[in-house]
LOMIKE-797925 format. One record per residue (C-alpha): residue in three letters; x, y negated, z negated. Coordinates in steps of 0.2 Angstrom, whole numbers, padded with zeros to 4 digits, always signed. Layout:
% LOMIKE-797925
alaXYZ/...
***
This chain:
% LOMIKE-797925
met-0148-0072+0057/met-0132-0061+0062/met-0120-0058+0049/met-0101-0058+0056/leu-0086-0048+0050/ile-0076-0061+0040/phe-0057-0062+0040/val-0050-0070+0024/glu-0033-0076+0020/glu-0030-0065+0006/thr-0017-0054+0000/ala-0023-0043-0013/ala-0015-0026-0010/his+0003-0029-0016/gly+0015-0012-0017/ala+0033-0009-0017/val+0044+0006-0019/ser+0051+0009-0036/tyr+0064+0022-0032/pro+0076+0020-0025/pro+0078+0003-0030/pro+0074-0008-0015/arg+0083-0023-0008/asn+0065-0032-0008/gly+0068-0033-0027/ile+0083-0045-0025/asp+0076-0057-0038/gly+0075-0045-0051/ser+0093-0051-0058/val+0087-0069-0061/ala+0074-0077-0072/pro+0060-0073-0077/trp+0062-0056-0070/asn+0078-0052-0080/gly+0069-0055-0095/thr+0055-0048-0105/val+0040-0043-0095/pro+0024-0053-0100/asp+0010-0046-0109/tyr-0004-0040-0099/pro-0013-0047-0090/leu+0003-0051-0081/pro+0005-0067-0071/phe+0000-0058-0055/glu+0007-0070-0043/phe+0025-0069-0048/trp+0027-0051-0055/cys+0030-0034-0049/ala+0033-0025-0065/lys+0042-0009-0062/pro+0039+0007-0074/met+0057+0014-0081/ala+0061+0025-0095/gly+0071+0019-0109/ser+0066+0000-0106/thr+0066-0011-0121/asp+0048-0015-0118/pro+0036-0003-0127/arg+0027+0000-0111/asn+0042+0005-0102/leu+0042-0009-0091/thr+0054-0020-0083/gly+0055-0034-0070/ser+0070-0028-0061/asn+0059-0025-0045/gly+0058-0045-0045/gln+0045-0048-0032/ala+0048-0033-0021/cys+0028-0031-0020/phe+0026-0048-0009/trp+0035-0042+0005/phe+0024-0037+0019/ser+0017-0042+0037/asn+0001-0051+0037/gly-0013-0052+0051/cys-0007-0034+0060/asp-0021-0023+0068/ile-0019-0007+0078/ser-0027-0016+0094/cys-0014-0031+0095/asp+0005-0030+0101/glu+0010-0043+0088/cys+0005-0049+0070/asp-0005-0067+0069/gly+0003-0069+0050/gln-0014-0075+0045/thr-0029-0064+0045/gly-0027-0054+0027/gln-0042-0045+0019/leu-0056-0039+0030/val-0072-0043+0021/his-0091-0040+0026/pro-0106-0047+0018/lys-0114-0035+0007/phe-0121-0021+0018/val-0129-0009+0006/ser-0141-0011-0009/asp-0138-0013-0026/ala-0141+0007-0030/asp-0138+0015-0045/val-0120+0023-0045/thr-0120+0035-0060/gly-0121+0053-0057/asp-0113+0061-0041/trp-0106+0043-0039/trp-0092+0049-0028/thr-0103+0058-0016/gly-0113+0042-0012/lys-0130+0048-0022/gly-0142+0033-0022/ile-0130+0022-0010/gly-0133+0020+0009/pro-0136+0007+0022/asp-0146-0008+0018/pro-0160-0008+0031/thr-0163-0025+0029/ala-0145-0032+0032/pro-0139-0037+0050/lys-0127-0027+0059/ala-0109-0032+0063/lys-0098-0022+0077/pro-0080-0019+0072/arg-0070-0034+0077/ser-0052-0035+0083/ile-0040-0049+0078/cys-0036-0049+0097/ala-0048-0056+0110/asn-0045-0041+0122/pro-0041-0025+0110/lys-0028-0012+0118/arg-0029+0002+0107/asn-0043+0012+0098/ala-0043+0022+0080/thr-0037+0037+0080/ile-0040+0042+0062/cys-0059+0045+0062/asp-0060+0060+0050/pro-0069+0054+0034/lys-0057+0065+0024/leu-0043+0054+0030/arg-0050+0039+0028/thr-0051+0028+0011/val-0065+0016+0012/asn-0081+0014+0020/thr-0080+0033+0024/asn-0097+0037+0027/ala-0097+0026+0043/glu-0098+0034+0060/cys-0080+0030+0068/gly-0083+0016+0080/ser-0100+0013+0074/glu-0106-0005+0071/glu-0104+0000+0054/asp-0087+0005+0055/phe-0079-0013+0052/tyr-0062-0007+0046/tyr-0060+0002+0064/phe-0046-0008+0069/ala-0036-0009+0052/pro-0018-0002+0052/trp-0021+0015+0044/arg-0034+0018+0057/ala-0020+0024+0068/pro-0005+0025+0057/gly+0011+0017+0063/thr+0004+0009+0078/ala+0000-0009+0072/pro+0015-0020+0073/val+0024-0029+0061/ile+0033-0044+0059/asp+0048-0036+0051/ala+0051-0018+0047/cys+0057-0022+0030/gly+0042-0036+0028/val+0042-0054+0027/ala+0042-0063+0009/gly+0025-0069+0008/gly+0019-0059+0024/arg+0022-0072+0037/leu+0033-0083+0046/pro+0034-0101+0046/gly+0022-0110+0055/gln+0010-0095+0055/gly-0005-0104+0051/pro-0009-0115+0036/gly-0012-0110+0017/ser-0005-0099+0005/ala-0008-0082+0012/gly+0011-0078+0007/ala+0004-0072-0010/asp+0013-0085-0020/tyr+0030-0078-0017/gln+0042-0090-0027/glu+0057-0095-0019/thr+0073-0090-0028/ile+0091-0094-0026/his+0090-0077-0016/ala+0075-0079-0004/lys+0061-0090+0000/arg+0044-0088+0008/gly+0045-0084+0027/asp+0062-0073+0024/arg+0064-0056+0032/gly+0068-0041+0023/ser+0078-0034+0038/lys+0091-0050+0034/leu+0092-0046+0015/pro+0110-0041+0010/lys+0114-0022+0006/gln+0108-0017-0013/pro+0118-0002-0019/ser+0106+0009-0027/gly+0117+0022-0033/thr+0106+0035-0025/glu+0115+0050-0015/trp+0105+0061-0007/lys+0110+0078+0001/val+0106+0083+0020/gly+0093+0098+0019/thr+0086+0095+0002/ala+0070+0087-0004/val+0072+0070-0014/glu+0060+0060-0025/val+0054+0044-0020/gly+0041+0032-0029/trp+0031+0017-0026/thr+0020+0006-0036/val+0003-0002-0030/lys-0004-0017-0040/ala-0021-0017-0031/phe-0032-0007-0019/his-0033-0009+0000/gly-0033+0009+0005/gly-0023+0017+0019/gly-0010+0029+0019/tyr+0011+0027+0018/gln+0026+0034+0026/tyr+0045+0036+0021/arg+0058+0036+0036/leu+0077+0032+0038/cys+0088+0021+0048/pro+0106+0020+0048/ala+0113+0005+0037/asp+0124-0001+0050/ser+0110-0003+0063/asp+0099-0017+0066/leu+0083-0012+0053/thr+0069-0011+0068/glu+0052-0001+0068/lys+0060+0006+0084/cys+0076+0013+0072/phe+0064+0018+0058/gln+0052+0027+0068/ser+0067+0037+0077/his+0068+0045+0058/pro+0052+0048+0051/leu+0053+0059+0035/asp+0041+0074+0031/phe+0032+0076+0014/ile+0035+0092+0004/gly+0028+0099-0012/gln+0016+0092-0024/ser+0014+0073-0025/ser+0010+0065-0044/leu+0003+0049-0052/arg+0016+0045-0065/trp+0015+0032-0081/gly+0029+0025-0090/gly+0043+0030-0079/leu+0053+0047-0079/gly+0047+0059-0092/gly+0029+0048-0094/lys+0012+0055-0092/gln+0010+0064-0075/ile-0003+0071-0065/phe+0001+0081-0051/phe-0009+0085-0035/asn-0010+0091-0018/ala-0008+0075-0006/thr-0019+0073+0009/tyr-0009+0069+0025/ala-0010+0064+0043/thr+0000+0070+0057/glu-0011+0067+0072/gly-0014+0051+0080/thr+0002+0045+0071/ser+0016+0034+0078/pro+0028+0041+0081/ala+0018+0055+0087/gly+0017+0070+0075/ser+0025+0060+0062/met+0018+0063+0043/trp+0008+0050+0033/ala+0001+0052+0017/lys-0016+0045+0012/thr-0015+0034-0003/pro-0021+0043-0019/ile-0030+0030-0027/pro-0048+0026-0021/arg-0059+0011-0024/gly-0068+0010-0040/pro-0088+0013-0039/trp-0092-0007-0042/gly-0085-0009-0024/phe-0095+0002-0015/pro-0110-0008-0012/tyr-0098-0022-0003/asn-0084-0011+0005/gly-0092+0006+0007/leu-0089+0023+0000/ser-0072+0028-0004/phe-0065+0045-0010/glu-0064+0058-0023/pro-0050+0054-0037/ile-0038+0066-0040/cys-0043+0066-0058/lys-0061+0068-0065/glu-0067+0051-0071/ser-0079+0048-0086/ala-0096+0042-0085/ala-0090+0025-0093/cys-0079+0023-0078/ala-0094+0026-0066/asn-0104+0013-0075/ser-0090-0001-0077/asn-0081-0014-0068/asp-0063-0012-0073/thr-0055-0026-0062/his-0044-0038-0070/lys-0047-0030-0088/lys-0034-0027-0102/pro-0027-0010-0102/ser-0036-0007-0119/gln-0053-0010-0109/met-0051+0001-0094/thr-0061+0016-0092/cys-0055+0022-0076/met-0038+0032-0074/cys-0035+0036-0056/ser-0048+0025-0046/gly-0051+0007-0045/asp-0043-0010-0044/gly-0038-0010-0062/ile-0033+0008-0066/gly-0028+0012-0083/asp-0012+0003-0087/leu-0008-0002-0069/pro+0008-0009-0070/thr+0016+0008-0078/leu+0009+0018-0064/glu+0019+0026-0049/ile+0015+0037-0035/ile+0028+0050-0034/asp+0031+0061-0019/gln+0046+0071-0012/val+0053+0069+0005/met+0064+0081+0016/ile+0080+0076+0021/pro+0082+0084+0038/asn+0097+0094+0044/thr+0100+0083+0059/ile+0104+0069+0048/thr+0122+0062+0049/pro+0130+0060+0033/gly+0134+0041+0028/glu+0125+0025+0022/trp+0106+0024+0028/val+0092+0014+0024/leu+0075+0021+0017/gly+0061+0012+0024/trp+0042+0014+0018/arg+0029+0007+0025/trp+0011+0007+0019/asp-0003+0004+0032/cys-0019-0002+0023/glu-0037+0002+0029/glu-0046-0013+0019/ser-0035-0026+0026/thr-0024-0030+0042/gln-0008-0030+0031/val+0008-0018+0032/trp+0017-0018+0015/ala+0036-0013+0017/ser+0052-0009+0006/cys+0070-0005+0010/ser+0081+0005-0001/asp+0100+0007+0002/val+0106+0026+0000/thr+0120+0037+0003/ile+0117+0054+0012/val+0130+0067+0011/lys+0134+0085+0016/asn+0125+0099+0006/
***
């Protein structure tokens, strides 16, 4: 019996820019997001809680980002010219044994291919794949990292992160629910809830301007942040497009931004607990050519290794309790992992903070900051767009 790579209509990644405030958070001004953030576990289908220092919530959480983490493009891989809107998470039948994951679990001790498991070659969404992966270095990969690039075990080969920026998108600022009307049946829209501002299938590039009050100077490094609600690996990029232009991939890819300095994980908003680290970047095999992309710093938890392959070393030293746990969907008080897994620490309060450089070549004026997260464990590209003002230094 041959096991096939299975494509599941599931949208479990979820991420959005937290600073500068994105247009995609347009629902943050209406109920229930303009009220108190529910206690954990959050009603995940409807909330994209955002850390904010000074919030009336004791966890420093606010609903001001509305449903920003439900704007994305679904069913996009690097070998296709367009997204099908349907194919989401890439799931493969169990391919390694139920090995002991204690001890040196991040280096894969005790974990290896199950010789009794049938093989499955990487499969593209497209009948005739047009492009191949450019990210093969295990140090740049985020899931199934010990699989030889392009081998039959490398079943995430066509996922967006394997050639950053190459996968098509439905909209450069995301689509509410991940796909347009008519792109398949079911609820691949991650239960995006219609409001007076937006409905499932709306394009992020058509959202009205949302002044963020953010002013940046040409030639300086500026702080940006995003929240991740679940793991799907991969990496991300920040870029710019003039506010008076059509917000297209072509426009954003004409103004990619470089990362600079250290990155950090921060809990609870500005002034909260913060861990700094040296990020891992990809600059070869990216689109546009030579553009700088950051690998997500959050690896999958060890309980996922038997199903998704090895991940990578977390930026903080995890406990033995984490290595032997399954923290998925637990309450914060029960979670043992801090920097890895689906349910790390108090996940709603976590932000990934970076600094990006505003080039001297940027003309002062009104711009839109675009953020693009290319997943590796799914055929999904998540996006946010924020209004910023750029002035002379």
